[in-house]
VOTORLO-485022 format. One line per field, with one value per atom (N, C-alpha, C, CB): residue number from 1; residue in one letter; atom name; z, y, x. Coordinates in steps of 0.02 Angstrom, whole numbers, plus 50000, padded with zeros to 5 digits. Glycine has a CB too. Layout:
% residues N
pos: (NUM;...)
code: (A;...)
site: (CA;...)
pz: (Z;...)
py: (Y;...)
px: (X;...)
This chain:
% residues 217
pos: (1;1;1;1;2;2;2;2;3;3;3;3;4;4;4;4;5;5;5;5;6;6;6;6;7;7;7;7;8;8;8;8;9;9;9;9;10;10;10;10;11;11;11;11;12;12;12;12;13;13;13;13;14;14;14;14;15;15;15;15;16;16;16;16;17;17;17;17;18;18;18;18;19;19;19;19;20;20;20;20;21;21;21;21;22;22;22;22;23;23;23;23;24;24;24;24;25;25;25;25;26;26;26;26;27;27;27;27;28;28;28;28;29;29;29;29;30;30;30;30;31;31;31;31;32;32;32;32;33;33;33;33;34;34;34;34;35;35;35;35;36;36;36;36;37;37;37;37;38;38;38;38;39;39;39;39;40;40;40;40;41;41;41;41;42;42;42;42;43;43;43;43;44;44;44;44;45;45;45;45;46;46;46;46;47;47;47;47;48;48;48;48;49;49;49;49;50;50;50;50;51;51;51;51;52;52;52;52;53;53;53;53;54;54;54;54;55;55;55;55;56;56;56;56;57;57;57;57;58;58;58;58;59;59;59;59;60;60;60;60;61;61;61;61;62;62;62;62;63;63;63;63;64;64;64;64;65;65;65;65;66;66;66;66;67;67;67;67;68;68;68;68;69;69;69;69;70;70;70;70;71;71;71;71;72;72;72;72;73;73;73;73;74;74;74;74;75;75;75;75;76;76;76;76;77;77;77;77;78;78;78;78;79;79;79;79;80;80;80;80;81;81;81;81;82;82;82;82;83;83;83;83;84;84;84;84;85;85;85;85;86;86;86;86;87;87;87;87;88;88;88;88;89;89;89;89;90;90;90;90;91;91;91;91;92;92;92;92;93;93;93;93;94;94;94;94;95;95;95;95;96;96;96;96;97;97;97;97;98;98;98;98;99;99;99;99;100;100;100;100;101;101;101;101;102;102;102;102;103;103;103;103;104;104;104;104;105;105;105;105;106;106;106;106;107;107;107;107;108;108;108;108;109;109;109;109;110;110;110;110;111;111;111;111;112;112;112;112;113;113;113;113;114;114;114;114;115;115;115;115;116;116;116;116;117;117;117;117;118;118;118;118;119;119;119;119;120;120;120;120;121;121;121;121;122;122;122;122;123;123;123;123;124;124;124;124;125;125;125;125;126;126;126;126;127;127;127;127;128;128;128;128;129;129;129;129;130;130;130;130;131;131;131;131;132;132;132;132;133;133;133;133;134;134;134;134;135;135;135;135;136;136;136;136;137;137;137;137;138;138;138;138;139;139;139;139;140;140;140;140;141;141;141;141;142;142;142;142;143;143;143;143;144;144;144;144;145;145;145;145;146;146;146;146;147;147;147;147;148;148;148;148;149;149;149;149;150;150;150;150;151;151;151;151;152;152;152;152;153;153;153;153;154;154;154;154;155;155;155;155;156;156;156;156;157;157;157;157;158;158;158;158;159;159;159;159;160;160;160;160;161;161;161;161;162;162;162;162;163;163;163;163;164;164;164;164;165;165;165;165;166;166;166;166;167;167;167;167;168;168;168;168;169;169;169;169;170;170;170;170;171;171;171;171;172;172;172;172;173;173;173;173;174;174;174;174;175;175;175;175;176;176;176;176;177;177;177;177;178;178;178;178;179;179;179;179;180;180;180;180;181;181;181;181;182;182;182;182;183;183;183;183;184;184;184;184;185;185;185;185;186;186;186;186;187;187;187;187;188;188;188;188;189;189;189;189;190;190;190;190;191;191;191;191;192;192;192;192;193;193;193;193;194;194;194;194;195;195;195;195;196;196;196;196;197;197;197;197;198;198;198;198;199;199;199;199;200;200;200;200;201;201;201;201;202;202;202;202;203;203;203;203;204;204;204;204;205;205;205;205;206;206;206;206;207;207;207;207;208;208;208;208;209;209;209;209;210;210;210;210;211;211;211;211;212;212;212;212;213;213;213;213;214;214;214;214;215;215;215;215;216;216;216;216;217;217;217;217)
code: (M;M;M;M;R;R;R;R;I;I;I;I;A;A;A;A;A;A;A;A;L;L;L;L;S;S;S;S;K;K;K;K;P;P;P;P;A;A;A;A;V;V;V;V;L;L;L;L;A;A;A;A;A;A;A;A;L;L;L;L;V;V;V;V;A;A;A;A;L;L;L;L;M;M;M;M;A;A;A;A;G;G;G;G;C;C;C;C;A;A;A;A;K;K;K;K;R;R;R;R;G;G;G;G;D;D;D;D;I;I;I;I;D;D;D;D;S;S;S;S;A;A;A;A;G;G;G;G;Q;Q;Q;Q;G;G;G;G;I;I;I;I;I;I;I;I;Q;Q;Q;Q;F;F;F;F;R;R;R;R;T;T;T;T;A;A;A;A;C;C;C;C;P;P;P;P;T;T;T;T;V;V;V;V;A;A;A;A;V;V;V;V;A;A;A;A;A;A;A;A;H;H;H;H;T;T;T;T;G;G;G;G;D;D;D;D;V;V;V;V;T;T;T;T;L;L;L;L;F;F;F;F;D;D;D;D;P;P;P;P;A;A;A;A;D;D;D;D;S;S;S;S;R;R;R;R;D;D;D;D;A;A;A;A;R;R;R;R;A;A;A;A;I;I;I;I;D;D;D;D;V;V;V;V;V;V;V;V;A;A;A;A;T;T;T;T;L;L;L;L;T;T;T;T;D;D;D;D;V;V;V;V;R;R;R;R;P;P;P;P;A;A;A;A;C;C;C;C;T;T;T;T;T;T;T;T;G;G;G;G;D;D;D;D;T;T;T;T;D;D;D;D;I;I;I;I;Y;Y;Y;Y;S;S;S;S;Q;Q;Q;Q;V;V;V;V;G;G;G;G;Y;Y;Y;Y;K;K;K;K;V;V;V;V;V;V;V;V;A;A;A;A;V;V;V;V;R;R;R;R;R;R;R;R;D;D;D;D;A;A;A;A;G;G;G;G;P;P;P;P;A;A;A;A;R;R;R;R;T;T;T;T;V;V;V;V;D;D;D;D;L;L;L;L;P;P;P;P;V;V;V;V;F;F;F;F;A;A;A;A;A;A;A;A;V;V;V;V;V;V;V;V;R;R;R;R;G;G;G;G;A;A;A;A;T;T;T;T;A;A;A;A;V;V;V;V;T;T;T;T;A;A;A;A;K;K;K;K;R;R;R;R;V;V;V;V;T;T;T;T;M;M;M;M;V;V;V;V;R;R;R;R;L;L;L;L;N;N;N;N;F;F;F;F;A;A;A;A;E;E;E;E;G;G;G;G;A;A;A;A;L;L;L;L;R;R;R;R;A;A;A;A;E;E;E;E;A;A;A;A;T;T;T;T;G;G;G;G;S;S;S;S;T;T;T;T;S;S;S;S;A;A;A;A;Y;Y;Y;Y;I;I;I;I;D;D;D;D;R;R;R;R;S;S;S;S;A;A;A;A;A;A;A;A;T;T;T;T;L;L;L;L;P;P;P;P;P;P;P;P;E;E;E;E;V;V;V;V;E;E;E;E;R;R;R;R;M;M;M;M;I;I;I;I;T;T;T;T;R;R;R;R;P;P;P;P;R;R;R;R;K;K;K;K;T;T;T;T;G;G;G;G;D;D;D;D;E;E;E;E;D;D;D;D;A;A;A;A;A;A;A;A;L;L;L;L;D;D;D;D;P;P;P;P;L;L;L;L;A;A;A;A;R;R;R;R;P;P;P;P;E;E;E;E;V;V;V;V;R;R;R;R;E;E;E;E;A;A;A;A;I;I;I;I;Q;Q;Q;Q;R;R;R;R;S;S;S;S;S;S;S;S;F;F;F;F;E;E;E;E;L;L;L;L;L;L;L;L;L;L;L;L;G;G;G;G;F;F;F;F;N;N;N;N;L;L;L;L;T;T;T;T;T;T;T;T;D;D;D;D;Q;Q;Q;Q;L;L;L;L;R;R;R;R;Y;Y;Y;Y;N;N;N;N;V;V;V;V;T;T;T;T;R;R;R;R)
site: (N;CA;C;CB;N;CA;C;CB;N;CA;C;CB;N;CA;C;CB;N;CA;C;CB;N;CA;C;CB;N;CA;C;CB;N;CA;C;CB;N;CA;C;CB;N;CA;C;CB;N;CA;C;CB;N;CA;C;CB;N;CA;C;CB;N;CA;C;CB;N;CA;C;CB;N;CA;C;CB;N;CA;C;CB;N;CA;C;CB;N;CA;C;CB;N;CA;C;CB;N;CA;C;CB;N;CA;C;CB;N;CA;C;CB;N;CA;C;CB;N;CA;C;CB;N;CA;C;CB;N;CA;C;CB;N;CA;C;CB;N;CA;C;CB;N;CA;C;CB;N;CA;C;CB;N;CA;C;CB;N;CA;C;CB;N;CA;C;CB;N;CA;C;CB;N;CA;C;CB;N;CA;C;CB;N;CA;C;CB;N;CA;C;CB;N;CA;C;CB;N;CA;C;CB;N;CA;C;CB;N;CA;C;CB;N;CA;C;CB;N;CA;C;CB;N;CA;C;CB;N;CA;C;CB;N;CA;C;CB;N;CA;C;CB;N;CA;C;CB;N;CA;C;CB;N;CA;C;CB;N;CA;C;CB;N;CA;C;CB;N;CA;C;CB;N;CA;C;CB;N;CA;C;CB;N;CA;C;CB;N;CA;C;CB;N;CA;C;CB;N;CA;C;CB;N;CA;C;CB;N;CA;C;CB;N;CA;C;CB;N;CA;C;CB;N;CA;C;CB;N;CA;C;CB;N;CA;C;CB;N;CA;C;CB;N;CA;C;CB;N;CA;C;CB;N;CA;C;CB;N;CA;C;CB;N;CA;C;CB;N;CA;C;CB;N;CA;C;CB;N;CA;C;CB;N;CA;C;CB;N;CA;C;CB;N;CA;C;CB;N;CA;C;CB;N;CA;C;CB;N;CA;C;CB;N;CA;C;CB;N;CA;C;CB;N;CA;C;CB;N;CA;C;CB;N;CA;C;CB;N;CA;C;CB;N;CA;C;CB;N;CA;C;CB;N;CA;C;CB;N;CA;C;CB;N;CA;C;CB;N;CA;C;CB;N;CA;C;CB;N;CA;C;CB;N;CA;C;CB;N;CA;C;CB;N;CA;C;CB;N;CA;C;CB;N;CA;C;CB;N;CA;C;CB;N;CA;C;CB;N;CA;C;CB;N;CA;C;CB;N;CA;C;CB;N;CA;C;CB;N;CA;C;CB;N;CA;C;CB;N;CA;C;CB;N;CA;C;CB;N;CA;C;CB;N;CA;C;CB;N;CA;C;CB;N;CA;C;CB;N;CA;C;CB;N;CA;C;CB;N;CA;C;CB;N;CA;C;CB;N;CA;C;CB;N;CA;C;CB;N;CA;C;CB;N;CA;C;CB;N;CA;C;CB;N;CA;C;CB;N;CA;C;CB;N;CA;C;CB;N;CA;C;CB;N;CA;C;CB;N;CA;C;CB;N;CA;C;CB;N;CA;C;CB;N;CA;C;CB;N;CA;C;CB;N;CA;C;CB;N;CA;C;CB;N;CA;C;CB;N;CA;C;CB;N;CA;C;CB;N;CA;C;CB;N;CA;C;CB;N;CA;C;CB;N;CA;C;CB;N;CA;C;CB;N;CA;C;CB;N;CA;C;CB;N;CA;C;CB;N;CA;C;CB;N;CA;C;CB;N;CA;C;CB;N;CA;C;CB;N;CA;C;CB;N;CA;C;CB;N;CA;C;CB;N;CA;C;CB;N;CA;C;CB;N;CA;C;CB;N;CA;C;CB;N;CA;C;CB;N;CA;C;CB;N;CA;C;CB;N;CA;C;CB;N;CA;C;CB;N;CA;C;CB;N;CA;C;CB;N;CA;C;CB;N;CA;C;CB;N;CA;C;CB;N;CA;C;CB;N;CA;C;CB;N;CA;C;CB;N;CA;C;CB;N;CA;C;CB;N;CA;C;CB;N;CA;C;CB;N;CA;C;CB;N;CA;C;CB;N;CA;C;CB;N;CA;C;CB;N;CA;C;CB;N;CA;C;CB;N;CA;C;CB;N;CA;C;CB;N;CA;C;CB;N;CA;C;CB;N;CA;C;CB;N;CA;C;CB;N;CA;C;CB;N;CA;C;CB;N;CA;C;CB;N;CA;C;CB;N;CA;C;CB;N;CA;C;CB;N;CA;C;CB;N;CA;C;CB;N;CA;C;CB;N;CA;C;CB;N;CA;C;CB;N;CA;C;CB;N;CA;C;CB;N;CA;C;CB;N;CA;C;CB;N;CA;C;CB;N;CA;C;CB;N;CA;C;CB;N;CA;C;CB;N;CA;C;CB;N;CA;C;CB;N;CA;C;CB;N;CA;C;CB;N;CA;C;CB;N;CA;C;CB;N;CA;C;CB;N;CA;C;CB;N;CA;C;CB;N;CA;C;CB)
pz: (50441;50478;50442;50484;50471;50438;50466;50448;50421;50441;50420;50409;50441;50428;50359;50478;50323;50255;50234;50247;50170;50146;50091;50123;50088;50035;50047;50030;50002;50008;50046;49941;50100;50132;50090;50200;50051;50006;49942;49993;49946;49889;49830;49910;49844;49789;49743;49815;49773;49733;49696;49776;49719;49688;49634;49739;49626;49574;49512;49598;49459;49399;49339;49391;49284;49223;49194;49172;49170;49140;49081;49192;49023;48964;48964;48901;48941;48938;48889;48919;48896;48852;48866;48779;48816;48825;48853;48757;48913;48942;48981;48987;48987;49032;49065;48994;49121;49160;49119;49224;49126;49093;49025;49087;48997;48932;48937;48900;48881;48876;48836;48841;48856;48823;48758;48869;48702;48636;48610;48587;48646;48623;48652;48642;48685;48711;48776;48661;48812;48873;48935;48879;48926;48983;49015;49034;49079;49117;49167;49152;49171;49218;49274;49184;49337;49394;49413;49453;49437;49457;49527;49407;49568;49636;49650;49687;49669;49683;49755;49669;49766;49833;49872;49830;49840;49874;49923;49823;49977;50028;50007;50094;50033;50028;50074;50047;50049;50088;50098;50054;50160;50174;50240;50175;50250;50314;50358;50305;50418;50463;50482;50525;50491;50507;50570;50516;50568;50624;50645;50683;50606;50625;50573;50636;50524;50470;50487;50411;50545;50565;50641;50541;50665;50737;50753;50759;50810;50833;50899;50840;50903;50965;50994;50953;51060;51094;51141;51134;51151;51199;51235;51164;51299;51342;51321;51414;51338;51313;51336;51334;51394;51420;51397;51496;51357;51332;51267;51321;51254;51190;51157;51199;51180;51152;51083;51199;51036;50968;50970;50922;51017;51022;51048;51068;51075;51102;51051;51165;50991;50941;50922;50878;50928;50917;50849;50973;50836;50772;50749;50780;50684;50653;50597;50626;50599;50548;50514;50579;50450;50410;50373;50361;50372;50335;50266;50372;50213;50145;50095;50126;50032;49977;49990;49965;50007;50020;49954;50060;49948;49885;49896;49856;49882;49893;49834;49908;49848;49797;49824;49779;49780;49802;49755;49807;49784;49745;49771;49749;49725;49743;49725;49709;49774;49762;49768;49811;49765;49768;49837;49751;49889;49957;49997;49994;49978;50016;49971;50050;50002;49971;50008;49972;49970;50000;49983;49976;50034;50026;50052;50061;50011;50030;50025;49986;50071;50071;50087;50122;50044;50058;50073;49999;50111;50129;50145;50188;50151;50169;50229;50108;50272;50327;50316;50396;50315;50305;50369;50243;50394;50457;50453;50514;50492;50499;50574;50464;50592;50662;50670;50689;50731;50745;50738;50815;50763;50766;50723;50839;50682;50641;50682;50577;50730;50775;50755;50844;50803;50788;50758;50851;50733;50706;50760;50680;50739;50787;50756;50811;50797;50775;50812;50787;50775;50805;50781;50785;50827;50811;50822;50854;50772;50776;50762;50727;50802;50791;50738;50856;50691;50639;50643;50567;50644;50647;50579;50699;50570;50513;50543;50460;50528;50557;50501;50608;50507;50461;50494;50441;50460;50488;50445;50492;50477;50441;50453;50464;50399;50405;50431;50448;50424;50444;50519;50415;50560;50632;50672;50655;50649;50689;50668;50683;50714;50700;50709;50747;50655;50659;50668;50596;50655;50666;50667;50611;50706;50709;50720;50766;50685;50692;50699;50632;50745;50755;50740;50828;50697;50680;50692;50606;50702;50715;50650;50770;50638;50581;50609;50535;50586;50612;50564;50623;50591;50554;50576;50565;50529;50544;50518;50512;50564;50546;50543;50597;50485;50479;50517;50404;50535;50570;50529;50584;50560;50527;50483;50487;50475;50431;50470;50398;50438;50469;50447;50451;50395;50365;50363;50294;50372;50368;50337;50438;50303;50272;50287;50196;50289;50297;50261;50373;50243;50211;50255;50140;50245;50282;50239;50347;50263;50227;50276;50171;50256;50295;50247;50349;50273;50230;50272;50193;50238;50272;50226;50296;50254;50220;50243;50232;50197;50214;50180;50192;50218;50192;50138;50249;50077;50021;50030;49957;50061;50067;50109;50098;50159;50200;50164;50263;50110;50072;50011;50049;50003;49943;49959;49915;49918;49927;49912;49882;49944;49926;49852;49971;49819;49746;49728;49721;49770;49753;49757;49800;49805;49810;49752;49878;49735;49678;49614;49669;49605;49544;49543;49539;49602;49604;49582;49675;49603;49588;49515;49635;49490;49425;49367;49428;49381;49326;49277;49354;49212;49162;49163;49092;49154;49153;49089;49215;49053;48990;49002;48937;48962;48963;48945;48914;48986;48974;49020;48904;49051;49099;49158;49124;49187;49242;49300;49266;49315;49372;49351;49415;49289;49263;49305;49191;49332;49370;49445;49359;49466;49536;49555;49554;49607;49630;49675;49666;49656;49700;49768;49667;49773;49837;49886;49826;49862;49906;49945;49866;49926;49961;50026;49916;50082;50147;50148;50201;50119;50121;50082;50094;50029;49990;50029;49922;50059;50099;50158;50126;50190;50247;50225;50283;50168;50143;50123;50083;50092;50073;50136;50030;50187;50249;50280;50299;50282;50314;50277;50318;50211;50172;50153;50109;50185;50168;50219;50165;50193;50236;50213;50236;50261;50247;50280;50273;50250;50282;50295;50236;50359;50379;50411;50427;50393;50420;50460;50363;50503;50539;50593;50569;50621;50678;50739;50692;50777;50837;50894;50858;50895;50938;51010;50911;51056;51124;51127;51174;51183;51190;51184;51257;51214;51210;51139;51257;51103;51033;50989;51007;50999;50959;50974;50971;51038;51057;51025;51134;51024;50992;50918;51001;50883;50812;50799;50782;50842;50831;50846;50873;50897;50922;50899;50995;50868;50851;50798;50826)
py: (49140;49154;49119;49231;49067;49029;49051;48953;49071;49102;49059;49172;49080;49040;49050;49056;49103;49111;49183;49083;49198;49265;49286;49270;49350;49377;49451;49343;49488;49561;49588;49593;49629;49663;49720;49688;49750;49804;49771;49856;49732;49690;49732;49641;49788;49828;49851;49889;49865;49885;49826;49918;49765;49706;49677;49653;49704;49681;49725;49683;49697;49736;49702;49745;49740;49713;49658;49768;49604;49548;49522;49491;49512;49489;49414;49512;49389;49317;49284;49302;49218;49181;49199;49195;49225;49245;49315;49242;49323;49389;49410;49391;49476;49504;49565;49522;49585;49639;49703;49651;49737;49801;49796;49834;49735;49726;49731;49659;49748;49749;49687;49814;49656;49596;49615;49557;49599;49616;49563;49627;49507;49452;49458;49385;49513;49523;49486;49503;49465;49427;49471;49374;49536;49581;49590;49555;49608;49620;49563;49690;49537;49484;49514;49424;49500;49526;49478;49537;49505;49465;49484;49473;49434;49445;49404;49427;49438;49402;49378;49447;49321;49293;49322;49218;49359;49387;49442;49416;49450;49499;49570;49484;49615;49686;49699;49731;49734;49750;49826;49725;49848;49920;49933;49948;49997;50020;50039;50080;50012;50026;50100;49982;50127;50198;50216;50214;50273;50303;50263;50310;50213;50174;50178;50101;50221;50225;50266;50254;50298;50335;50332;50408;50343;50342;50399;50273;50431;50486;50467;50552;50472;50460;50527;50415;50534;50597;50587;50623;50642;50643;50711;50631;50711;50654;50618;50678;50553;50511;50532;50440;50565;50583;50652;50581;50685;50752;50744;50796;50792;50795;50864;50780;50899;50963;50952;51003;50995;50988;50991;51042;51027;51033;50969;51091;50924;50861;50803;50842;50817;50764;50741;50789;50677;50648;50614;50597;50567;50530;50524;50460;50533;50522;50471;50589;50416;50364;50353;50298;50337;50327;50261;50385;50224;50161;50177;50107;50157;50177;50123;50243;50136;50092;50019;50094;50011;49944;49908;49949;49847;49810;49740;49805;49731;49666;49619;49674;49554;49502;49444;49479;49409;49358;49298;49385;49238;49176;49132;49139;49110;49068;48996;49093;48952;48881;48843;48853;48777;48736;48740;48664;48743;48743;48806;48683;48842;48901;48962;48888;49019;49083;49110;49134;49127;49152;49225;49111;49267;49339;49363;49376;49399;49427;49503;49399;49537;49610;49634;49639;49677;49712;49785;49705;49816;49887;49920;49893;49986;50025;50069;50069;50079;50126;50182;50091;50243;50302;50344;50344;50365;50401;50461;50356;50512;50571;50582;50634;50607;50622;50697;50581;50720;50792;50816;50808;50777;50799;50755;50799;50786;50749;50733;50790;50688;50672;50609;50663;50571;50511;50456;50485;50403;50347;50319;50291;50296;50275;50222;50336;50175;50123;50131;50052;50127;50132;50071;50199;50033;49975;49993;49914;49980;49995;49932;50052;49919;49861;49876;49839;49830;49835;49773;49843;49783;49726;49711;49739;49649;49629;49589;49586;49608;49575;49556;49621;49496;49473;49485;49398;49521;49541;49511;49618;49476;49445;49485;49372;49497;49532;49603;49494;49633;49703;49713;49748;49660;49669;49619;49666;49558;49505;49494;49440;49504;49490;49416;49533;49381;49309;49290;49276;49336;49323;49389;49275;49390;49451;49431;49498;49465;49454;49522;49414;49525;49587;49571;49615;49611;49604;49671;49580;49668;49729;49751;49717;49815;49846;49890;49886;49879;49917;49973;49869;50033;50092;50110;50152;50118;50136;50206;50084;50253;50322;50325;50374;50344;50353;50416;50358;50420;50478;50541;50470;50591;50654;50653;50674;50595;50590;50603;50520;50638;50651;50599;50721;50561;50517;50445;50540;50398;50326;50290;50297;50234;50193;50119;50204;50081;50009;49977;49989;49914;49877;49818;49852;49797;49739;49702;49762;49644;49604;49559;49563;49536;49488;49447;49524;49394;49351;49314;49300;49287;49250;49196;49297;49138;49085;49086;49015;49077;49077;49017;49143;48984;48929;48955;48893;48931;48958;48946;48927;48891;48875;48928;48806;48956;49007;49074;49017;49083;49145;49139;49164;49082;49069;49076;49000;49112;49118;49053;49174;49039;48980;48984;48976;48926;48927;48965;48857;48958;48992;49068;48969;49093;49165;49188;49182;49148;49166;49172;49114;49127;49130;49193;49068;49214;49275;49335;49287;49337;49395;49394;49397;49335;49331;49317;49277;49304;49288;49347;49269;49334;49388;49415;49362;49480;49512;49552;49557;49541;49576;49634;49528;49686;49741;49715;49797;49733;49710;49653;49687;49620;49568;49599;49530;49561;49587;49612;49534;49576;49595;49627;49535;49653;49680;49738;49703;49778;49837;49823;49893;49762;49745;49726;49687;49756;49743;49682;49804;49627;49568;49582;49511;49632;49648;49680;49694;49698;49726;49672;49768;49609;49554;49539;49491;49535;49523;49461;49519;49405;49343;49349;49285;49390;49401;49443;49434;49496;49539;49501;49600;49459;49420;49370;49384;49337;49289;49323;49251;49381;49419;49441;49480;49463;49484;49427;49510;49367;49310;49289;49251;49296;49272;49327;49238;49385;49443;49452;49506;49461;49468;49527;49404;49558;49610;49591;49679;49611;49607;49678;49568;49697;49766;49771;49792;49825;49838;49902;49841;49909;49972;49965;49994;50021;50019;49994;50090;49951;49923;49974;49854;50022;50080;50065;50137;50102;50101;50141;50130;50136;50174;50249;50159;50273;50345;50365;50361;50323;50339;50341;50287;50294;50293;50354;50229;50373;50432;50494;50439;50498;50556;50560;50552;50503;50503;50523;50434;50501;50514;50587;50468;50616;50681;50740;50680;50728;50784;50828;50759)
px: (50368;50306;50250;50293;50218;50166;50099;50176;50055;49992;49933;49986;49874;49815;49787;49763;49797;49773;49773;49704;49764;49776;49730;49845;49712;49672;49665;49603;49635;49635;49575;49639;49589;49534;49509;49554;49553;49532;49510;49590;49455;49436;49411;49382;49378;49353;49409;49315;49468;49525;49555;49579;49541;49569;49525;49582;49464;49419;49429;49344;49459;49474;49445;49550;49438;49408;49452;49396;49420;49456;49416;49469;49446;49410;49403;49446;49346;49335;49382;49262;49392;49436;49508;49419;49545;49615;49616;49655;49592;49584;49645;49523;49653;49703;49673;49769;49701;49673;49669;49714;49611;49602;49570;49668;49561;49530;49454;49551;49423;49351;49329;49325;49273;49249;49216;49201;49249;49221;49174;49277;49166;49122;49053;49152;49038;48971;48957;48922;49009;49000;49000;49053;49004;49002;49070;48954;49071;49133;49141;49131;49201;49216;49258;49252;49239;49275;49331;49227;49387;49444;49467;49503;49482;49505;49568;49449;49622;49684;49686;49744;49719;49725;49783;49732;49828;49886;49864;49936;49901;49881;49896;49915;49857;49874;49933;49813;49984;50043;50045;50109;50053;50054;50089;49982;50106;50133;50074;50183;50071;50016;50014;50020;49954;49946;49985;49872;50019;50055;50117;50009;50138;50197;50252;50178;50246;50295;50356;50263;50357;50417;50423;50415;50484;50497;50545;50525;50534;50576;50608;50535;50674;50710;50731;50772;50725;50741;50801;50680;50836;50891;50889;50961;50869;50853;50788;50846;50784;50730;50661;50743;50657;50591;50568;50591;50608;50589;50550;50652;50505;50470;50480;50394;50530;50548;50581;50596;50565;50593;50669;50566;50698;50771;50803;50789;50762;50788;50783;50750;50758;50753;50823;50715;50835;50901;50905;50918;50860;50859;50787;50892;50777;50711;50721;50679;50683;50689;50622;50715;50625;50564;50569;50552;50514;50510;50481;50466;50517;50498;50517;50530;50501;50519;50497;50594;50434;50406;50396;50339;50425;50424;50395;50496;50330;50299;50308;50225;50308;50308;50266;50381;50232;50186;50189;50114;50193;50192;50135;50261;50093;50036;50050;49972;50050;50060;49994;50111;49999;49938;49906;49954;49946;49919;49935;49945;49988;50010;50015;50076;50012;50028;50089;49967;50140;50202;50210;50264;50208;50214;50280;50155;50318;50382;50379;50439;50413;50413;50484;50362;50510;50572;50557;50622;50600;50589;50655;50540;50653;50712;50695;50736;50745;50739;50790;50749;50766;50808;50805;50784;50863;50864;50911;50886;50895;50938;50948;50908;51008;51021;51035;51081;51029;51036;51107;51011;51154;51224;51269;51249;51310;51358;51420;51377;51412;51466;51503;51439;51529;51567;51523;51601;51554;51517;51470;51565;51412;51362;51316;51320;51294;51248;51182;51278;51127;51060;51020;51024;50992;50950;50877;50970;50835;50764;50723;50746;50670;50628;50574;50595;50567;50515;50471;50548;50405;50360;50329;50305;50308;50267;50209;50308;50149;50090;50041;50055;50014;49962;49895;49972;49852;49787;49732;49780;49686;49630;49567;49620;49530;49467;49473;49422;49531;49545;49547;49492;49537;49534;49575;49463;49582;49614;49686;49574;49734;49804;49816;49851;49834;49845;49918;49819;49963;50034;50072;50063;50126;50167;50240;50142;50285;50356;50391;50386;50439;50478;50551;50469;50581;50652;50686;50661;50752;50791;50825;50843;50821;50856;50911;50807;50973;51031;51050;51091;51053;51075;51146;51027;51191;51261;51275;51309;51280;51299;51376;51271;51402;51474;51495;51495;51559;51584;51571;51660;51540;51526;51464;51583;51430;51372;51308;51369;51262;51197;51145;51174;51159;51109;51134;51092;51088;51104;51045;51122;51060;51008;51021;51006;50966;50972;50913;50973;50920;50866;50845;50888;50784;50757;50707;50725;50688;50638;50602;50671;50543;50505;50462;50461;50433;50392;50340;50436;50290;50237;50209;50181;50197;50160;50088;50193;50042;49971;49937;49937;49895;49856;49809;49817;49817;49779;49703;49802;49685;49613;49577;49603;49611;49580;49574;49620;49612;49610;49564;49681;49533;49493;49419;49508;49383;49311;49276;49284;49219;49179;49159;49116;49155;49140;49077;49134;49025;48962;48969;48906;49010;49022;49065;49055;49116;49159;49118;49215;49070;49028;48986;48983;48960;48920;48961;48894;49025;49067;49091;49126;49110;49144;49098;49196;49034;48988;48982;48919;48993;48985;48914;49004;48908;48842;48836;48831;48781;48769;48722;48741;48731;48684;48615;48705;48566;48498;48478;48491;48527;48509;48472;48573;48428;48387;48429;48339;48485;48527;48592;48540;48595;48658;48683;48649;48637;48658;48665;48607;48653;48657;48729;48609;48754;48822;48821;48852;48855;48855;48886;48892;48930;48962;48913;49021;48852;48802;48765;48753;48775;48741;48778;48738;48742;48775;48818;48724;48795;48833;48898;48792;48898;48959;49008;48943;48984;49028;49059;48989;49019;49045;49098;48988;49087;49136;49201;49107;49196;49256;49294;49236;49257;49289;49328;49237;49298;49331;49394;49283;49395;49452;49500;49427;49494;49536;49592;49493;49653;49712;49754;49754;49789;49839;49905;49814;49959;50025;50047;50077;50047;50061;50130;50007;50166;50233;50233;50285;50283;50291;50344;50225;50363;50408;50370;50439;50401;50369;50377;50401;50331;50336;50315;50295;50344;50319;50254;50372;50219;50157;50170;50124;50224;50240;50258;50298;50295;50313;50252;50363;50206;50145;50102;50105;50098;50059;50089;50056;50155;50187;50170;50263;50172;50156;50083;50170;50038;49967;49950;49925;49982;49961;50003;49960;50060;50103;50071;50171)
């Protein structure tokens, strides 16, 4: 899945302390250069709200608790990210765990799982749907399956303009006139971060009725 570019919409969580020179995350600058902000270009990976589980009913049009047939949950999301010169490659592994109502004969259940790249928290730039197959053994109430997805993103679209990057990463010393001013409070900085921010969201590709059930139950 090749996308237009990637970066974090949850940028405040991605800005962490970094020491000048031979710095690493979480260090304090002992040379008096203040705190340096750091922002990663890798996407935020998460399960989209209300799509992390799916309930199948039998009969299908019933919503009675006694008609619940299979309940599946998407869990154990494992992201990995590689940054190249021109692209960012994001990989995600996950597990689907399901339980069924009756420990009957062996049974196969196929469930659709989507992966969507979202820019600026609102615009879906790419979406892929894959099927995950659950195999219930004879007499078993529980089944598990694993899945994975990936996305390529143009690194230039995930990169802040140099002038905005300097505003965010410039060391600030105690006593400086603007030491207490948050650069993220500037409208031009917020807008640039929004444009270059991406998420990779996962979830079950629910029908309208399934999504309504998850939201309203």
